[in-house]
Phi, psi and omega in degrees: 000132180289139176270342180194168178230149175230157178246134179278131178277172178297336179272004179082019181261154174226159170261139177271118183301150183305318181299320179290318178300318178296314181296324179275346182067042183242160178216194181304135180085354181292152178257133173242151181245147179247125182236137174271126177231091184067236180272002183252153169247125182250133177258129180231156173292132179276179176084009177267129181236149174283161179297328178294318178295318178296317180299316179295325178290321181285326184232070184296337181266011182108175183294150177291162181292151179292144179234152178279166177300318180299318179296319180293317178298319179297319178297319179294316178301315180299316180298313182297317179299314179295319183296323185253015182295327184272000183288000000 
């Protein structure tokens, strides 16, 4: 059963019905994706990435070098000091 209907314009555009926007959690400027699944076309909210895709975007040259707990704690201390230096 259809949850909503849209009408195609002469320019090939459609409006996404409010009920569909609510279900997808999208608003103005949102990206939606169209996927073919057999005889069906499925519309999904775009912008979802796997953790592997995010990791590759953050670390294009490969994983960062391993750090010790002491190095990480020192880095956090340095960051906090810089962040709150002007308080």
